[in-house]
C-alpha positions in Angstrom: -1.2 -36.3 27.6 -1.5 -38.8 30.5 -0.9 -37.3 33.9 -1.7 -37.6 37.6 -4.6 -35.2 36.9 -6.4 -37.7 34.7 -10.2 -37.2 35.0 -11.1 -39.1 31.8 -13.5 -41.6 33.3 -15.4 -39.1 35.4 -15.8 -36.7 32.4 -16.9 -39.6 30.2 -19.7 -40.3 32.7 -20.8 -36.7 32.7 -20.9 -36.5 28.9 -22.7 -39.8 28.4 -25.5 -38.2 26.3 -27.5 -39.4 23.3 -25.7 -37.2 20.7 -22.3 -38.5 21.7 -23.5 -42.1 21.7 -25.2 -41.8 18.3 -22.0 -40.5 16.7 -19.5 -42.7 18.7 -17.8 -39.5 20.0 -15.1 -40.4 22.4 -13.4 -38.5 25.1 -9.9 -39.9 24.7 -8.3 -38.1 27.6 -9.3 -35.4 30.0 -7.4 -33.4 32.6 -8.2 -30.0 34.3 -5.9 -28.3 31.8 -6.4 -30.2 28.5 -8.5 -32.7 26.5 -8.4 -35.0 23.5 -11.5 -36.1 21.7 -12.4 -38.1 18.6 -15.3 -38.8 16.3 -15.0 -41.6 13.7 -15.7 -40.9 10.1 -19.1 -41.9 8.8 -20.7 -41.1 5.5 -23.7 -39.5 7.3 -21.3 -36.7 8.6 -20.7 -35.4 5.1 -21.9 -31.9 4.2 -20.6 -32.0 0.7 -20.3 -35.5 -0.7 -18.7 -34.2 -3.9 -15.4 -33.1 -2.3 -16.1 -35.0 0.2 -16.1 -32.8 3.2 -17.5 -33.3 6.7 -20.3 -30.9 7.6 -19.1 -27.8 9.5 -21.7 -28.4 12.3 -20.0 -31.7 13.1 -16.6 -29.9 13.4 -18.2 -27.2 15.6 -19.9 -29.7 17.8 -16.6 -31.6 18.4 -14.8 -28.3 19.0 -17.4 -27.3 21.6 -17.1 -30.6 23.4 -13.3 -30.6 23.3 -13.2 -27.1 24.9 -15.7 -28.0 27.5 -14.0 -31.2 28.7 -11.2 -29.6 30.8 -13.7 -27.2 32.3 -16.0 -30.1 33.3 -12.9 -31.9 34.6 -12.1 -29.0 36.9 -15.6 -28.3 38.3 -17.0 -31.9 38.2 -20.3 -30.9 36.6 -21.7 -29.8 33.2 -20.6 -26.4 32.1 -22.7 -24.5 29.6 -21.1 -22.8 26.6 -21.2 -19.0 26.7 -19.5 -18.5 23.3 -17.8 -20.5 20.6 -15.8 -19.1 17.7 -14.7 -21.6 15.0 -12.3 -20.8 12.1 -12.5 -23.4 9.4 -9.1 -23.7 7.8 -9.7 -26.5 5.2 -12.2 -29.2 4.6 -12.2 -32.3 6.8 -12.2 -35.4 4.6 -13.0 -39.1 5.0 -11.0 -39.6 8.2 -11.7 -39.5 11.9 -11.8 -36.0 13.4 -9.6 -35.5 16.4 -9.9 -32.6 18.8 -7.3 -31.2 21.3 -7.9 -28.3 23.7 -5.9 -26.5 26.4 -7.2 -24.1 29.0 -6.2 -20.5 28.2 -7.7 -19.1 31.4 -10.0 -20.3 34.1 -11.5 -17.9 36.7 -14.2 -18.2 39.2 -17.1 -18.0 36.8 -15.7 -18.3 33.3 -13.2 -20.5 31.5 -11.6 -20.1 28.1 -10.1 -22.9 26.0 -8.1 -23.0 22.8 -9.1 -25.8 20.5 -7.7 -27.5 17.4 -9.6 -30.0 15.2 -7.6 -32.3 12.9 -8.6 -34.6 10.0 -6.1 -37.2 8.8 -3.5 -35.3 10.9 -4.1 -32.0 9.1 -5.4 -29.1 11.1 -8.8 -28.3 9.6 -10.2 -25.9 12.2 -9.2 -23.8 15.3 -11.7 -22.5 17.9 -12.0 -20.6 21.1 -14.6 -21.7 23.6 -15.9 -19.8 26.6 -17.7 -21.8 29.3 -19.7 -20.9 32.4 -18.2 -22.5 35.5 -20.4 -21.3 38.4 -23.9 -22.7 38.0 
């Protein structure tokens, strides 16, 4: 995904928050049109240790960040989430979670991103995020 539009370092600065640090969430790559993120597996992320399956809230949080990243890259400031719809396709197991997003539409005040979350290379969730761009 590397391009001349690489905004990774700047977006990492803007998203340097306690939640991301506590869970080692990484913004792998960021442009104005797409993003890639990752959260390493940790036993504390399990919602059902019997399967084992990562808690859906962790997946949702990574999806939200992954969708917001290209919006932040475009406007160079934090963008609040207006709406997030997550469809869980299968459980995420004992593997890092990887998120990818692409901008579906970006207007003057609202942006929409399509998001995929993968566990061990398998798509475990898809999402659509809507973000406010004009603060």
